[in-house]
C-alpha positions as CSV (number, residue, x, y, z in Angstrom):
1,X,99.8,120.5,106.8
2,X,100.9,119.7,103.3
3,X,103.5,116.2,103.4
4,X,106.4,118.1,101.7
5,X,105.5,120.5,104.6
6,X,105.3,117.7,107.0
7,X,108.7,116.2,105.5
8,X,110.2,119.3,106.1
9,X,109.7,119.4,109.9
10,X,110.3,115.7,110.8
11,X,113.3,116.4,108.9
12,X,115.1,119.1,110.6
13,X,113.6,117.6,113.7
14,X,115.8,114.6,113.0
15,X,118.6,116.4,111.8
16,X,118.9,118.9,115.0
17,X,118.9,115.3,116.9
18,X,121.9,113.7,115.0
19,X,123.5,117.4,115.2
20,X,123.5,117.1,118.7
21,X,124.6,113.2,118.7
22,X,126.6,112.9,116.0
23,X,128.7,109.9,116.8
24,X,129.0,109.0,113.1
25,X,130.9,112.1,112.5
26,X,133.1,112.1,115.6
27,X,134.0,109.0,114.3
28,X,134.6,109.5,110.7
29,X,136.8,112.8,112.1
30,X,138.9,110.9,114.3
31,X,139.8,108.5,111.9
32,X,140.6,110.7,109.1
33,X,143.0,112.3,112.0
34,X,144.7,109.2,114.1
35,X,145.2,108.3,110.2
36,X,148.3,110.7,109.4
37,X,149.2,110.0,113.2
38,X,149.5,106.9,112.9
39,X,151.9,107.1,109.5
40,X,154.0,109.3,111.8
41,X,154.2,107.0,114.8
42,X,155.0,103.6,112.5
43,X,157.4,106.2,110.7
44,X,159.0,107.6,114.3
45,X,159.3,103.5,115.7
46,X,161.1,102.6,112.3
47,X,164.0,105.0,113.1
48,X,164.3,103.9,117.1
49,X,164.8,100.5,115.9
50,X,167.6,101.5,113.5
51,X,169.3,103.7,116.2
52,X,169.1,101.7,119.2
53,X,169.2,97.8,118.1
54,X,171.8,98.4,114.9
55,X,170.8,94.7,114.1
56,X,170.4,94.8,110.5
57,X,168.0,92.0,109.9
58,X,165.2,92.3,113.0
59,X,165.2,96.2,111.5
60,X,164.3,94.8,108.3
61,X,161.8,92.4,109.6
62,X,160.1,94.5,112.2
63,X,160.4,97.2,109.1
64,X,158.7,95.0,106.4
65,X,155.8,93.9,109.0
66,X,154.9,98.2,109.8
67,X,155.5,98.9,106.4
68,X,152.8,96.0,105.5
69,X,150.6,96.6,108.0
70,X,149.9,100.4,107.2
71,X,149.3,99.5,103.4
72,X,146.7,97.3,104.6
73,X,145.1,99.7,107.3
74,X,146.0,102.5,104.5
75,X,144.2,100.6,101.9
76,X,141.6,99.5,104.8
77,X,141.1,103.3,104.9
78,X,140.8,104.4,101.2
79,X,137.7,101.7,101.2
80,X,136.4,102.6,104.2
81,X,136.7,106.4,103.0
82,X,134.6,105.1,99.5
83,X,132.1,102.8,100.2
84,X,131.0,104.1,103.5
85,X,131.7,107.5,105.0
86,X,131.6,109.5,101.0
87,X,128.1,107.6,100.3
88,X,126.8,108.8,103.7
89,X,128.3,112.2,102.6
90,X,126.5,112.2,100.0
91,X,123.2,111.4,101.5
92,X,123.7,114.5,104.0
93,X,124.2,116.4,101.8
94,X,121.4,115.3,99.5
95,X,118.7,115.8,102.6
96,X,120.0,118.9,103.3
97,X,119.3,120.2,99.5
98,X,115.3,118.3,100.2
99,X,115.1,120.9,103.3
100,X,115.8,123.8,101.4
101,X,113.0,122.7,99.1
102,X,115.5,121.5,96.0
103,X,113.5,118.2,94.8
104,X,115.7,118.2,92.0
105,X,119.0,116.8,94.0
106,X,119.8,113.1,92.3
107,X,123.1,110.9,93.7
108,X,125.4,108.7,91.5
109,X,126.4,105.9,93.2
110,X,130.1,105.1,92.7
111,X,130.1,101.5,94.2
112,X,127.5,98.7,94.5
113,X,127.0,97.8,97.9
114,X,124.1,98.1,100.7
115,X,124.6,101.5,100.5
116,X,123.8,101.9,97.1
117,X,120.3,100.9,97.7
118,X,119.9,103.5,100.0
119,X,120.7,105.9,97.5
120,X,118.5,104.1,95.1
121,X,115.9,105.0,97.4
122,X,116.5,108.6,98.3
123,X,116.7,109.7,94.8
124,X,113.4,107.6,94.1
125,X,111.8,109.6,97.1
126,X,113.3,112.4,95.8
127,X,111.7,112.1,92.2
128,X,108.3,111.2,94.2
129,X,108.8,114.8,95.8
130,X,109.6,117.1,92.9
131,X,106.0,115.3,91.2
132,X,104.1,116.3,94.3
133,X,105.4,119.5,94.5
134,X,104.6,119.8,90.4
135,X,101.1,118.1,91.2
136,X,100.8,120.9,94.2
137,X,101.7,123.8,91.7
138,X,99.3,122.9,88.9
139,X,96.7,122.7,91.6
140,X,96.8,126.1,93.2
141,X,97.1,127.2,89.8
142,X,94.3,125.8,88.7
143,X,92.9,126.4,92.0
144,X,93.2,130.2,91.2
145,X,92.2,130.4,87.6
146,X,89.0,128.6,89.0
147,X,88.3,131.5,91.4
148,X,89.0,133.9,88.3
149,X,86.7,132.5,86.4
150,X,84.0,131.8,88.6
151,X,84.0,135.7,89.9
152,X,83.9,136.8,86.2
153,X,81.5,134.6,85.4
154,X,79.0,135.2,88.0
155,X,79.9,139.0,88.5
156,X,79.1,139.8,84.7
157,X,75.1,138.0,84.8
158,X,74.8,139.6,88.2
159,X,75.5,143.2,86.7
160,X,73.6,143.1,83.3
161,X,70.6,142.2,86.1
162,X,71.0,144.8,88.5
163,X,71.5,147.3,85.7
164,X,67.8,146.6,84.1
165,X,65.9,146.4,87.4
166,X,67.6,149.9,88.7
167,X,66.1,151.0,84.9
168,X,62.6,149.6,85.4
169,X,62.5,150.7,89.3
170,X,63.7,154.3,88.6
171,X,60.6,154.6,85.9
172,X,62.8,154.8,83.1
173,X,60.7,152.8,80.5
174,X,57.1,152.4,81.0
175,X,56.6,150.6,77.2
176,X,55.3,146.8,78.4
177,X,57.3,145.5,75.0
178,X,60.4,147.0,76.5
179,X,60.4,146.0,80.3
180,X,58.9,142.5,79.0
181,X,62.3,142.5,77.0
182,X,64.2,143.6,79.9
183,X,62.5,140.3,82.1
184,X,63.4,138.1,79.7
185,X,66.7,139.3,79.9
186,X,66.8,139.2,83.5
187,X,65.8,135.5,83.4
188,X,68.3,134.4,80.8
189,X,70.8,135.8,83.2
190,X,69.4,134.3,86.3
191,X,69.3,130.6,84.4
192,X,72.4,131.2,83.2
193,X,73.6,131.3,87.0
194,X,71.8,128.9,88.5
195,X,73.0,126.4,85.6
196,X,77.0,127.7,86.5
197,X,75.9,127.1,90.3
198,X,74.5,123.3,88.9
199,X,77.2,122.4,87.2
200,X,80.0,123.5,89.9
201,X,78.6,121.0,92.4
202,X,78.5,118.3,90.1
203,X,82.4,119.3,89.1
204,X,83.2,119.5,92.2
205,X,82.3,116.3,93.5
206,X,83.4,114.3,90.6
207,X,86.6,116.1,91.8
208,X,86.0,115.2,95.3
209,X,85.3,111.2,93.6
210,X,82.1,111.7,96.2
211,X,79.3,111.8,93.2
212,X,77.2,108.2,94.1
213,X,77.4,106.6,90.9
214,X,74.3,103.5,90.6
215,X,75.9,101.1,88.2
216,X,72.9,98.7,86.3
217,X,73.8,96.1,83.7
218,X,72.1,97.5,80.2
219,X,71.0,96.9,77.4
220,X,73.3,99.5,75.3
221,X,71.1,99.3,72.3
222,X,67.6,99.5,74.2
223,X,69.5,102.3,76.1
224,X,70.1,104.5,73.0
225,X,67.2,103.5,71.0
226,X,64.9,105.4,74.2
227,X,67.5,108.7,74.6
228,X,67.6,108.8,70.6
229,X,64.1,109.0,70.1
230,X,64.2,111.5,73.6
231,X,66.2,113.7,71.1
232,X,64.7,113.2,68.0
233,X,61.7,114.8,69.1
234,X,63.6,117.6,70.6
235,X,65.3,118.3,67.4
236,X,62.1,118.4,65.5
237,X,60.4,121.1,67.6
238,X,63.8,123.5,67.3
239,X,63.3,122.0,63.3
240,X,67.0,120.9,64.2
241,X,68.0,117.2,61.7
242,X,68.6,114.3,64.2
243,X,69.6,110.4,63.2
244,X,70.4,107.9,64.9
245,X,71.7,104.3,63.7
246,X,72.5,101.4,65.0
247,X,75.6,99.2,63.5
248,X,75.8,96.0,66.2
249,X,75.5,92.8,65.1
250,X,74.0,91.7,68.1
251,X,72.7,93.0,71.7
252,X,75.4,94.3,74.0
253,X,75.6,95.0,77.7
254,X,77.2,97.4,79.2
255,X,77.6,97.9,83.3
256,X,76.6,101.9,83.5
257,X,75.3,104.6,85.7
258,X,72.3,105.1,83.0
259,X,71.6,109.0,84.4
260,X,74.9,109.8,84.5
261,X,75.9,108.5,81.3
262,X,72.9,110.1,79.6
263,X,74.2,113.5,81.2
264,X,77.7,113.5,79.4
265,X,75.9,112.2,76.1
266,X,73.3,115.5,76.8
267,X,76.3,118.0,77.5
268,X,77.8,117.1,74.1
269,X,74.6,117.4,72.4
270,X,74.2,120.8,73.9
271,X,77.6,122.4,72.8
272,X,77.2,121.0,69.4
273,X,73.6,123.0,70.0
274,X,75.1,126.0,71.2
275,X,78.0,126.6,69.3
276,X,76.1,124.7,65.6
277,X,74.5,126.7,62.9
278,X,70.7,128.5,63.5
279,X,69.5,126.8,60.6
280,X,70.1,123.4,59.2
281,X,72.1,121.9,62.6
282,X,72.5,118.0,61.9
283,X,73.3,115.9,64.4
284,X,74.3,111.8,64.1
285,X,74.9,109.3,66.3
286,X,75.6,106.2,65.7
287,X,76.5,102.8,67.8
288,X,79.0,100.2,67.0
289,X,80.9,97.4,69.0
290,X,84.9,97.8,68.5
291,X,86.9,95.0,70.1
292,X,86.0,95.0,73.7
293,X,84.5,98.4,73.3
294,X,81.1,100.0,72.6
295,X,81.2,103.1,71.0
296,X,78.7,105.7,70.7
297,X,80.0,108.3,67.7
298,X,77.9,111.6,67.9
299,X,78.9,114.1,64.9
300,X,77.9,117.6,63.5
301,X,77.7,120.0,60.9
302,X,79.0,122.8,63.1
303,X,81.8,124.9,62.5
304,X,84.1,122.6,64.1
305,X,87.1,123.0,66.2
306,X,90.6,124.4,65.2
307,X,93.3,121.4,65.6
308,X,95.8,123.6,68.2
309,X,92.1,124.2,70.9
310,X,91.5,120.5,70.1
311,X,93.9,119.5,73.1
312,X,92.0,122.0,75.9
313,X,88.2,121.5,75.4
314,X,87.7,118.9,78.0
315,X,89.6,121.9,80.7
316,X,87.3,123.6,83.2
317,X,86.3,127.0,81.5
318,X,87.5,126.2,78.6
319,X,85.8,128.0,75.6
320,X,86.6,128.0,71.6
321,X,84.8,131.4,71.7
322,X,86.8,133.8,73.3
323,X,85.0,136.7,74.1
324,X,82.9,134.2,76.3
325,X,79.6,135.0,75.1
326,X,76.3,134.4,77.5
327,X,73.9,134.1,74.8
328,X,74.8,130.4,74.5
329,X,74.2,130.3,78.3
330,X,77.6,128.6,78.2
331,X,79.3,127.6,81.9
332,X,82.7,126.0,79.9
333,X,82.4,123.3,82.0
334,X,80.0,121.0,80.1
335,X,82.6,119.3,78.0
336,X,85.2,118.6,81.3
337,X,81.9,117.6,83.2
338,X,81.0,114.6,80.1
339,X,84.6,113.8,80.2
340,X,84.7,112.9,83.9
341,X,81.7,111.4,84.0
342,X,82.6,108.8,81.2
343,X,85.6,108.1,82.2
344,X,83.6,107.4,85.4
345,X,82.2,104.1,83.8
346,X,85.5,103.3,82.7
347,X,85.5,104.8,79.6
348,X,86.8,107.3,77.7
349,X,85.9,109.9,75.3
350,X,87.7,111.6,72.5
351,X,87.0,114.3,69.5
352,X,88.3,114.5,66.2
353,X,87.0,117.8,64.3
354,X,88.6,120.7,61.8
355,X,88.4,123.9,61.3
356,X,84.8,124.2,59.0
357,X,84.0,120.8,59.0
358,X,81.8,119.6,62.3
359,X,83.5,117.5,65.1
360,X,83.0,113.9,66.1
361,X,83.0,113.1,69.8
362,X,83.4,109.0,70.4
363,X,82.5,107.5,73.3
364,X,84.2,104.3,74.2
365,X,82.5,102.4,77.3
366,X,83.4,98.5,77.7
367,X,81.5,95.4,76.8
368,X,80.1,93.4,79.4
369,X,80.3,89.5,78.4
370,X,76.6,88.0,79.5
371,X,77.6,84.1,80.0
372,X,74.3,83.2,78.6
373,X,73.8,79.3,80.0
374,X,74.1,80.5,83.7
375,X,72.4,83.9,83.2
376,X,75.5,86.0,84.7
377,X,77.5,88.8,83.6
378,X,81.2,88.8,83.7
379,X,81.5,92.5,85.1
380,X,84.9,94.5,85.0
381,X,86.3,96.0,88.8
382,X,85.7,100.0,88.2
383,X,88.8,102.0,89.9
């Protein structure tokens, strides 16, 4: 049961209990009824004094006493109404609106007293419930979108595999070259589905904060030197160009899970390969320090990202190509996973790009200050 539903259930139970007992409300109604009755009785008593006693001085004296008492009583009741009964009625109406699911309700206090603090607490509660409801709606929207995207992205390759297998099994093709081409297509689609499932599994773990992180203090320069050597070899095999430059003035250390940071950087590199030019792709990686962070820039000479799409590229299943082509074996989760993995290290990831001029991704990781005298590290606590 969600928090809002539990609140409604508890509120209804308490509300029915208060309806059964209702001492406060009965007292309020009684006082409102007795007030005019008291005024009438006082006027009647004044009249009888004038009629029976006849002594004007005594009558005036008693009249002044009664009038003074009535004025004081009237002022007391008005103050009680304004400072106690009205705020209570406002709170009751507010809780009624909350019970109906209207979390936009807000109460404006008219006086400053103990009930004002209660009203402020009510407004804060309503605001939190409203934020929670928005979060639930957004979560439900994302869940439905996730299911729709998974269904689409699995159904398309499965349909393709089924079609090619039927053609082969029915003997519609006999040429070895054509059969080989069909089998390669089947293999490509199965590889895509396998990657999609792996990405979904990884992302679900990240989303639930259940992905184990093995943090260790590393020299970021040595770490990226090894990674750059691996990437350079791979790029040369594909006849692409890759360059790496370390622009730091000294050795910096970071407290990261090297495997997860590698996955994040790898996803950015893969994205550049998928959407970059088939001939002449050039990827440049730079390492430099900026205040308390170590920065890793990854730039490419690809087609770039239109400005209106920049704010969406880290969203799940977002693809820049609207046709959702499977030629790139893209699941639409790579950059979303990269963002989650880098943020899990206490870092940030951002992108700058203009259509036709390539893209530049910047990863920032907090620097660990090493105390060389003691050999200890000043490691920030990760949330």
